[in-house]
Structures are given as structure tokens and as C-alpha cells.
C-alpha positions as CSV (number, residue, x, y, z in Angstrom):
1,M,-13.1,4.9,-23.0
2,A,-11.4,4.9,-26.2
3,L,-10.0,8.3,-28.4
4,T,-8.9,8.3,-31.9
5,L,-8.7,10.8,-34.6
6,F,-11.2,10.6,-37.7
7,G,-10.8,11.7,-41.0
8,A,-10.0,10.1,-44.6
9,R,-6.9,8.6,-43.4
10,A,-8.8,6.6,-40.7
11,Q,-11.2,5.2,-43.3
12,T,-8.2,3.2,-45.0
13,V,-5.0,3.1,-42.3
14,A,-5.7,0.7,-39.5
15,P,-5.2,2.7,-36.0
16,L,-2.6,1.8,-33.8
17,R,-4.1,1.0,-30.7
18,V,-2.4,1.8,-27.3
19,G,-3.4,1.0,-23.7
20,L,-2.8,2.9,-20.5
21,T,-4.5,2.9,-17.0
22,A,-6.1,6.3,-15.8
23,V,-3.8,9.4,-16.7
24,I,-3.2,11.8,-13.4
25,L,-4.5,14.9,-15.5
26,A,-8.2,16.4,-14.3
27,D,-9.0,16.8,-18.0
28,Q,-8.0,13.1,-19.1
29,A,-10.5,12.9,-21.8
30,A,-9.2,16.4,-23.6
31,F,-5.5,15.6,-23.0
32,L,-5.6,12.3,-24.8
33,A,-7.3,13.8,-27.9
34,R,-4.8,16.3,-28.2
35,W,-1.8,13.0,-27.4
36,S,-4.1,11.4,-30.2
37,E,-3.7,14.1,-32.5
38,Y,-0.3,14.8,-32.5
39,L,1.2,11.5,-32.3
40,S,-1.4,10.3,-35.4
41,E,0.2,13.3,-37.5
42,R,3.4,12.1,-36.6
43,V,3.1,8.5,-37.3
44,G,1.2,8.7,-40.4
45,A,-1.8,6.6,-38.9
46,P,-4.8,7.0,-36.1
47,V,-3.3,6.4,-33.1
48,V,-6.4,5.4,-30.6
49,F,-6.2,5.6,-26.4
50,V,-7.7,2.8,-24.6
51,A,-8.1,3.2,-21.1
52,R,-9.0,0.6,-18.4
53,E,-8.6,0.8,-14.8
54,S,-6.1,-2.3,-13.8
55,Y,-2.8,-3.3,-15.4
56,Q,-4.2,-6.5,-15.8
57,A,-7.1,-5.3,-17.8
58,I,-4.5,-3.5,-20.3
59,L,-2.1,-6.8,-20.3
60,D,-5.1,-8.9,-21.3
61,L,-5.9,-6.6,-24.4
62,L,-2.6,-6.3,-25.2
63,F,-2.1,-10.1,-25.4
64,S,-5.0,-11.1,-26.9
65,D,-4.0,-8.7,-29.7
66,Q,-6.8,-6.0,-29.1
67,L,-3.8,-3.4,-28.2
68,D,-0.7,-2.6,-30.2
69,A,1.4,-1.3,-27.4
70,A,0.6,-0.5,-23.8
71,W,2.2,2.2,-21.1
72,I,2.3,-0.3,-18.2
73,C,4.5,-0.9,-15.0
74,G,7.7,-2.1,-14.3
75,Y,6.4,-5.1,-12.6
76,P,4.0,-6.4,-15.2
77,Y,7.1,-5.9,-17.5
78,V,9.2,-8.3,-15.6
79,R,6.8,-10.7,-15.2
80,H,5.9,-11.4,-18.9
81,Q,9.3,-9.9,-20.3
82,A,9.9,-12.9,-22.8
83,Q,6.2,-11.9,-24.1
84,L,7.2,-8.1,-24.3
85,E,9.5,-5.4,-25.8
86,L,10.5,-2.0,-25.0
87,L,9.1,0.6,-27.1
88,A,10.0,3.7,-24.8
89,V,10.5,4.6,-21.4
90,P,9.6,8.2,-20.1
91,L,12.2,10.5,-18.5
92,Y,10.8,12.3,-15.4
93,R,13.4,14.6,-13.6
94,G,16.1,13.8,-17.1
95,E,16.3,10.3,-16.0
96,P,14.0,7.2,-16.4
97,L,13.3,6.3,-12.8
98,Y,11.1,7.0,-10.0
99,Q,10.6,6.4,-6.3
100,S,7.8,5.0,-4.4
101,Y,6.5,6.9,-1.4
102,L,4.6,5.9,1.8
103,I,2.0,8.9,2.3
104,R,-0.3,9.7,5.4
105,T,-2.4,12.5,6.0
106,R,-1.1,15.9,6.3
107,G,-0.5,16.7,9.9
108,G,-1.5,13.5,11.1
109,A,0.7,13.4,14.3
110,S,-0.6,10.1,15.2
111,G,-0.1,9.0,11.9
112,P,2.5,6.5,10.7
113,R,6.1,7.7,10.2
114,G,7.3,4.8,8.8
115,W,6.5,1.0,7.7
116,G,7.2,-0.3,11.2
117,D,4.5,1.4,12.5
118,L,1.8,0.0,10.2
119,K,0.8,-2.9,12.9
120,N,-3.1,-2.7,13.0
121,S,-3.2,0.1,10.2
122,V,-5.2,0.2,7.2
123,L,-2.9,0.4,4.2
124,A,-3.8,1.7,0.6
125,Y,-2.5,-0.3,-2.3
126,S,-2.7,1.1,-6.1
127,D,-3.0,-2.3,-8.2
128,P,-1.7,-5.8,-7.5
129,L,0.7,-5.3,-10.7
130,S,2.1,-2.0,-9.6
131,N,5.7,-2.0,-8.6
132,S,5.5,1.5,-6.5
133,G,1.8,0.7,-5.5
134,W,2.3,-3.0,-4.2
135,L,5.6,-4.8,-4.9
136,V,7.7,-2.3,-3.2
137,A,5.4,-2.5,0.1
138,Q,5.7,-6.3,0.0
139,A,9.5,-5.7,0.6
140,Q,9.2,-2.9,3.3
141,L,6.6,-4.9,5.1
142,R,8.8,-7.9,5.0
143,A,11.9,-5.9,6.3
144,A,9.8,-4.4,8.9
145,G,9.2,-7.7,10.5
146,L,5.5,-7.4,9.3
147,S,2.9,-9.2,6.9
148,Q,-0.2,-8.4,5.6
149,R,-1.7,-10.6,9.0
150,D,-0.3,-7.4,10.7
151,L,-2.3,-4.7,9.0
152,R,-5.8,-4.2,10.4
153,R,-6.7,-4.4,6.7
154,S,-5.2,-3.4,2.8
155,F,-7.5,-2.4,0.1
156,F,-6.7,-1.6,-3.5
157,A,-7.8,1.6,-4.8
158,H,-7.2,1.0,-8.1
159,S,-5.3,4.2,-9.1
160,H,-2.4,6.4,-7.7
161,R,-4.6,9.0,-7.3
162,N,-7.5,7.2,-5.5
163,V,-4.6,6.2,-3.1
164,A,-3.9,9.7,-2.3
165,E,-8.0,10.4,-2.2
166,A,-8.2,7.5,0.4
167,V,-5.4,8.3,2.4
168,A,-6.8,12.1,2.7
169,I,-10.2,11.6,3.7
170,G,-9.1,8.7,6.1
171,L,-10.4,5.6,4.5
172,A,-6.1,4.7,5.0
173,H,-3.8,5.1,7.6
174,A,-1.1,5.1,4.9
175,G,-0.9,4.6,1.3
176,C,1.8,3.1,-1.5
177,I,1.9,5.7,-4.2
178,D,3.7,6.4,-7.2
179,G,6.1,9.4,-6.4
180,Y,6.0,10.8,-9.6
181,V,1.9,10.7,-9.7
182,W,1.8,12.4,-6.2
183,E,4.7,14.7,-6.8
184,T,2.7,15.7,-10.3
185,M,-0.9,16.2,-8.1
186,Q,1.0,18.6,-6.0
187,L,1.8,20.6,-9.1
188,Q,-1.6,20.4,-10.2
189,K,-3.0,21.5,-6.8
190,M,-5.0,18.7,-6.3
191,A,-6.5,18.6,-2.8
192,S,-5.8,14.7,-2.2
193,A,-2.2,15.6,-2.9
194,A,-2.4,18.7,-0.5
195,N,-4.1,16.7,2.4
196,T,-1.5,14.0,2.4
197,E,2.6,14.2,3.3
198,V,5.7,11.7,2.2
199,V,6.9,9.9,5.5
200,W,9.3,7.6,3.3
201,K,10.5,7.1,-0.5
202,S,12.0,4.3,-2.0
203,D,15.2,3.8,-4.0
204,F,14.6,4.6,-7.8
205,Y,13.6,2.2,-10.2
206,A,12.9,2.1,-13.8
207,F,9.6,4.3,-14.9
208,P,6.9,2.5,-16.0
209,P,7.6,2.1,-19.9
210,M,5.7,1.7,-23.0
211,V,5.6,-1.8,-24.6
212,V,4.8,-3.9,-27.4
213,R,4.3,-7.6,-27.6
214,A,7.3,-9.7,-28.5
215,G,8.3,-9.5,-32.2
216,A,5.8,-6.6,-33.0
217,H,8.2,-4.7,-35.6
218,G,5.5,-2.9,-38.0
219,A,6.5,0.4,-39.4
220,A,3.8,2.2,-37.7
221,L,5.1,0.9,-34.3
222,L,8.3,2.2,-34.9
223,A,7.1,5.5,-36.2
224,L,5.3,5.4,-32.9
225,G,8.5,4.9,-30.9
226,G,10.4,7.2,-32.9
227,A,7.5,9.9,-32.7
228,L,7.3,9.6,-28.8
229,M,11.6,9.8,-28.5
230,R,10.8,12.9,-30.2
231,M,8.4,15.0,-28.8
232,H,10.8,17.0,-26.6
233,E,12.2,18.7,-29.9
234,D,8.9,20.7,-31.0
235,A,6.6,22.8,-29.0
236,A,3.2,20.7,-29.3
237,G,5.4,17.9,-28.0
238,Q,7.1,20.0,-25.3
239,A,3.5,21.0,-24.4
240,L,2.4,17.7,-24.2
241,L,5.2,16.9,-21.9
242,R,4.6,19.6,-19.6
243,A,1.4,18.3,-19.0
244,L,2.5,15.0,-18.1
245,N,5.2,16.3,-16.1
246,L,8.2,14.7,-18.3
247,N,10.9,15.4,-19.9
248,G,10.4,13.3,-22.9
249,F,11.1,9.3,-23.9
250,S,13.7,7.5,-24.5
251,S,15.1,3.9,-25.4
252,A,15.9,1.9,-22.9
253,A,17.7,-1.7,-22.3
254,P,15.6,-4.6,-20.1
255,A,18.8,-4.2,-17.8
256,L,16.8,-1.0,-16.9
257,F,14.7,-3.0,-15.0
258,D,16.5,-5.6,-13.0
259,S,15.9,-3.9,-10.0
260,I,12.3,-4.5,-10.2
261,K,13.1,-7.9,-11.0
262,A,15.3,-8.6,-8.1
263,L,12.6,-7.1,-5.8
264,A,10.0,-9.2,-7.2
265,L,11.9,-12.3,-6.6
266,S,13.0,-11.3,-3.1
267,V,9.2,-11.6,-1.9
268,G,8.2,-14.5,-4.5
269,A,5.9,-12.5,-6.8
270,V,8.3,-13.8,-9.6
271,R,10.0,-17.3,-10.4
272,A,14.0,-17.3,-11.1
């Protein structure tokens, strides 16, 4: 799916193409259209959002020059850190940080109460390149003395929202989910979040960043980064941020993601 702002400027100025995976909002298309218009006005060029189901699909587009920027997860960022630069990092509850949650069906007295209870269970992951929805789980399973072979089954639901839905309807006994996503679904009163509960929370990790290819420093990209980091300064930007359940965007140093890199190294998911 791609959304863009059309007009006279769009005929003469190349658009900025921003990739992302599924936004949590029920009105995704309408929201992205509003965000596109907002950013386009402030950047001085059309901003086009391109949504795909997986981080790998977004990375493939970014590295083949079919995207100019992308909102990805911290895990693919540390995997490809030499090829990527940070454009902006969202602020959630005032910090560029979030947690991974382990969830189960709400009120499931016989359901898992933690990682050690997952033997012979069905576990839902979000994406193979997700920190909160896969990488954290690998470290926690190892710490509990378990491996994939100890699970009855595991599967990728291809979004955090789908993880919650899979657990809510009993397709999985437990699910690994982005805590920010789950909390935002709770605020939006989504049934799949209301019908699940958190049994474990991780340490804090760097929030999924907006990135560009290394060396990409055009004026439009710099303007995009600036527009994101100034969204909290005006009413229209504040409304968009409220819809996303974010406080704003900030600059960040690569060192913010060192804990994710250490986690990936600990399970052999990246090379030293």
C-alpha cells in the first residue's frame, strides 16, 4: 500500500518514500493520509508511506533504493548498522525506550505464567526480525533452559496486533509482543488486547527507529528528520502523535541500541 499527497508540487518534486510495517491503528489508511499531508507540507516535497507485512520486505526496498527512509525495529538496525543511519527515534512515555511483553489469554488459570511454563506450549512470534517479538524470546527461552524443540509449536503472526489476536482466540498459549503496541491497543479498546494479559515484561530497549541508508544526507531527508522531531510543537502534530500514543521524535546515538546488539550476540543472531 502506498499513500501520497497529490498536487502541483508532486509533479515536479520527487517524493520521499517512507517504509513501515502495519501501523496499529484501526483507521490505518486514513491516518497515514493525514500524516503524509502533514509531513509533505513541512518538508516541501510529497511524502509517500509504503507499508509491507515484514521488516525484511521493508529492508529489501530500502537497500534497493525503492525507499528513502524506513521505520524498522532495533534488531534489523543492529544487524545492518554499517549500512544504516538513524534519522529519528520515537519517544514513548517520554523516553526512546520500550519493553517486550509475554502475554496469555486473559483469565486463563491454566495458561503459562512465565517462560519456564512454555514447554509443550504453542508460542506466537511477530516477525523474525523483531526484537520484542522474536529476539527477546530466544534469550528468555534459553535462560529458562528451553529451546524451540521444547515447544509444541511456534509460528510468526507477521504483526504484533496479530500476535494478540492469536493468543486472544486460543491459536497460541502465549505470545511475544511489543509492549508499546499492546498498551496502545489497550488504549484503543481493541478486543484482542482486552482478552489477553501480560505475564512478563522485559528490560527496556531502544524504541524502533526511523532510519536511512548510510550516506543519505539530502536536504529533503534532513527536512523529514526535522519535521518529525518538531511534531510536538504544533496542534496538528500533537494530534498525530496522540493517535500513535507517542510523545514525539528525537535524535539518538547508535549506542542507544547497544543492549539489543548484546542480546543478539548472546543468542548468536549477529556476529561479533
